[in-house]
N, C-alpha and C positions, 0 to 999 in steps of 0.2 A: 193861577193854573193855566190861563190862556197863554202866558209867556212861556211856560214849560212846554206846552203843546207846540207852540210856534218854533221854539228852539229845537225840539225833537224832530219836527218836520224838516228842518234844515240839514239834519244829519243824513249821510248816505248810509247804505246798508252795513258796510264794514264798521263805520264809527258807532252805529247803533248797536251792532253785535258786540263790539268791544265794551261799550258802556254797560250793556246787560250782563255780559260775562264778568265784568269788574264788580258790579253790584252783587251778583251771585257768589263770586269768589270771596268778597268781604263777609257776606253772611255765612258762608261755609267755614271760613277761618274763625269767626267769632263762635260759631257752634262747636267747632273742634276744641277751642280754648275752654268753652264752658264744660264740655265733656271731660276734658283733662283735669280741670279744677275740681269737678265733681268726684272723679276717681281719687284725687289726692286727698280731698276732704274725707272720703270714705276710709282710706287707709289711715288717716290721722285719727278718725273716730275709733277704729279698731285698736290702734296703738294706745289711745287714751283709755279705752275700756280695759285693755290688758293691764295697763299700769294701775288703774283703780283696783282691779282684782288683786294684784300683787300687794298694793298698799293695804287693802283690807286684810289680807292674809298675814302680813307682817304686823299689823296693828293687833290682830287677834293673838299672834304669837307673843307679842310684848305683854298683852294683857294676861295671858296665861302665865308668863314668867313672873309678873307682878303678883298674881294670885298665888303662885307657888311660894314666893318669898313671904307673902302675908300669912300663908298657912304654916310658916315655920321652916320652909325648905332652905337648905344651905345654898348660898349663891354659887359655890364652887361645884356642887354636884348637880347633875341633870336629873330631872324626875324620870321615873321609869315610864314605859309605854302605857301601862295601865293607869298610873296616876295622871299622866297627860290626858288620856281619854276622859278620865273623871273630871279633871280641871276644865277641859273643853265643854263637857256636858254642863258643869256648873255655870261657866261663862255664857253658854248659849241660853240656858234657862234664865239667867240674870238679864241678858239682852232682850229676851222675849218678854219678860216682866216689864222692863223699862219701856219697850215699844208699846206694850199694852197700856201702860199707865199714861204714856204720852198721847 
């Protein structure tokens, strides 16, 4: 520490100011990089959450289609809106039962 104080005392005002401004500049640049990365991570988090919701929706649609086929529905015809609602209710009830049992 004494060496640092001795070396700092040998600097004139302009050199000391340049040193301090350089250190402050490096800290500001690192802070800005941290903020930028934080924003990128937040955007990535939102994108991943959106993809997870889409995946859950597609998975449920596939499960409804499987349930429709198991119930004897023809693969070429699409179920009506009422039968789809009923299938979704059955599937939701089944998932609630499974989560309750787990």
